[in-house]
matplotlib code that plots the C-alpha trace (Angstrom):
import matplotlib.pyplot as plt

x = [65.4, 62.0, 60.2, 61.8, 60.9, 57.3, 57.1, 58.3, 55.8, 52.9, 54.0, 53.9, 50.5, 48.9, 50.2, 49.4, 45.7, 46.4, 49.5, 47.9, 44.9, 47.2, 49.2, 46.2, 44.5, 47.8, 48.2, 44.7, 45.0, 48.4, 46.9, 44.0, 46.4, 48.6, 45.6, 44.1, 47.3, 45.9, 48.7, 46.9, 48.4, 45.0, 43.7, 46.2, 46.1, 42.4, 41.5, 44.4, 43.4, 39.8, 40.9, 43.3, 40.6, 38.1, 40.7, 41.4, 37.7, 37.2, 40.3, 40.5, 38.9, 41.2, 44.2, 43.3, 42.8, 46.2, 48.0, 46.1, 46.9, 50.6, 50.7, 49.1, 51.6, 54.4, 53.2, 52.7, 56.2, 57.8, 58.3, 60.0, 62.3, 63.3, 64.1]
y = [-151.3, -152.0, -150.0, -152.2, -155.4, -154.2, -153.3, -156.8, -158.4, -156.3, -157.1, -160.9, -160.6, -158.6, -160.8, -164.1, -164.5, -164.0, -166.2, -169.0, -169.0, -169.2, -172.0, -174.0, -173.6, -174.3, -177.5, -178.7, -177.9, -179.7, -182.8, -182.7, -182.2, -185.1, -187.4, -186.6, -185.8, -182.6, -180.0, -176.8, -173.6, -171.7, -174.5, -173.5, -169.8, -169.0, -170.7, -169.1, -165.7, -166.1, -167.5, -164.7, -162.2, -163.8, -163.9, -160.2, -159.4, -161.4, -160.3, -156.8, -154.9, -156.7, -156.0, -152.3, -152.1, -153.6, -151.3, -148.2, -149.1, -149.5, -146.2, -144.4, -145.9, -145.0, -141.4, -141.2, -142.3, -139.7, -137.1, -139.8, -140.7, -137.1, -136.4]
z = [-121.3, -119.7, -122.4, -125.1, -123.2, -122.8, -126.5, -127.5, -125.1, -126.4, -130.0, -129.2, -127.4, -130.2, -133.0, -131.3, -132.3, -136.0, -136.0, -134.1, -136.4, -139.4, -137.8, -136.9, -140.2, -142.1, -140.1, -140.8, -144.5, -144.7, -143.1, -145.5, -148.5, -147.3, -146.9, -150.3, -152.1, -153.5, -154.0, -154.7, -153.4, -153.3, -151.1, -148.5, -149.0, -149.0, -145.7, -144.0, -145.3, -144.1, -140.7, -140.0, -141.1, -138.7, -135.9, -136.4, -136.3, -133.1, -131.3, -132.8, -129.9, -127.4, -129.5, -129.8, -126.0, -125.3, -127.7, -126.4, -122.8, -123.7, -125.5, -122.6, -120.2, -122.5, -122.8, -119.1, -118.4, -120.6, -117.8, -115.7, -118.5, -119.3, -115.7]

ax = plt.figure().add_subplot(projection="3d")
ax.plot(x, y, z, "-o")
ax.set_aspect("equal")
plt.show()
């Protein structure tokens, strides 16, 4: 059970930078669209795409380190799980 809980926690940690960037940019674009009454789908999509890409570039090394550490711990715990 603890392996599953750790996997879910790692998944949340790794996905947080991209999701938070998309959330923040989406909120800003929504406020801008509401203020100017511009309803253009690409106006919402393109900034989110660029923001998520930038967040992945910035947080990518940290995300890779977290996943690699988890996989190492997972592989190291295999003998203890088997018996």
